[in-house]
N, C-alpha and C positions, 0 to 999 in steps of 0.2 A: 756648446753656444748656442748665444743671447741673438731671434731671430724674427726680423716685426711682419706678422702677420698679413704687414699690404699685401709685401714687396712676393714674399714663398707665393701667395693666392698665384699674385699677379705667375709669378716662373710659370705658375704649375698648369695655369687658364695654357696659353701661349702655347706649354712642351704639352698637350693634348696631342697633337699629332706631330712630326719634328720636327725643329728649329732649328733655324741656324745662329748665334753669338746675336749677329748686328737682327737682324727681327726681334727675339728675343729687348737686347738692349731697347728700341726703338719704343720698342712695346709696357714694356717695368719706363722708361721714359712719360710716357704719360700720367702715368699715376701716379711716377713720385718723384723727387730728383735722385741722379745716383751714378751713383760713379764706372767707368767700368771696371774698377780695382773691387768695388762696392762689391755689384755683380759679379765679379770672377767669387771673390767669396763664400759669395751666399751660392753658387752652382758647386760649388767644390764640396762644401757640406752640407750639400739635397743629395748628391752624388754617394759621400762621403756615405749619407743614414740609408741611400737604398728609395730615399723619395724620386729620384728624378736619376732618366741614366745617360750615357753617353754613347752618342756613333759612331765611330770613326773613321768608321767606310764615306757617312756622308757627312759627316760634323754638325754632328745633331745631337740637341735633345730633346730627349721626353722623358712620361712623367707615365712615375709604374705604377704597378695596381697599390704599392704602401704612396704616394704620389694624391693616390684617385682619394685612398681613405683620407688621408690628413685634412685636404682641399675639400670635404666632405663633413668634413671635423669642422672643419674654419667652420664655414657656411653656418652647422649647427650651432652656432656659441655669435656668427654676429645674430642671426636669429633669436639668441635667446637674452643677450648681454643688448642690449640700446643705447652705449656707449657706440658700440661702430669697433669695426676693423682696426683702428689705428690704437689702441686702446689694449688687445691680442698681442700674444710674444710667441712662439718660439725657441720651446729650448730640445737643443739636439746636445746626446751625450758625444 
């Protein structure tokens, strides 16, 4: 699956603390126009890859240690590539 780094970065940043879907959706929409359906697809793939975790009890998402590593990688790439985050794509299997 191919994911835009700009969306993944925002999801991981917002979910650094437990975050419910509506708050996450509002935060992502401030950065990029995205439907609820597309955001749910991103969440599904990030959870399946172990980058994000869902806590059913509190109905909230939280960034995992693997997600923090990915966030660090995204920030490193942004510094190294002068063209910006919009040109970074993340591939998940």
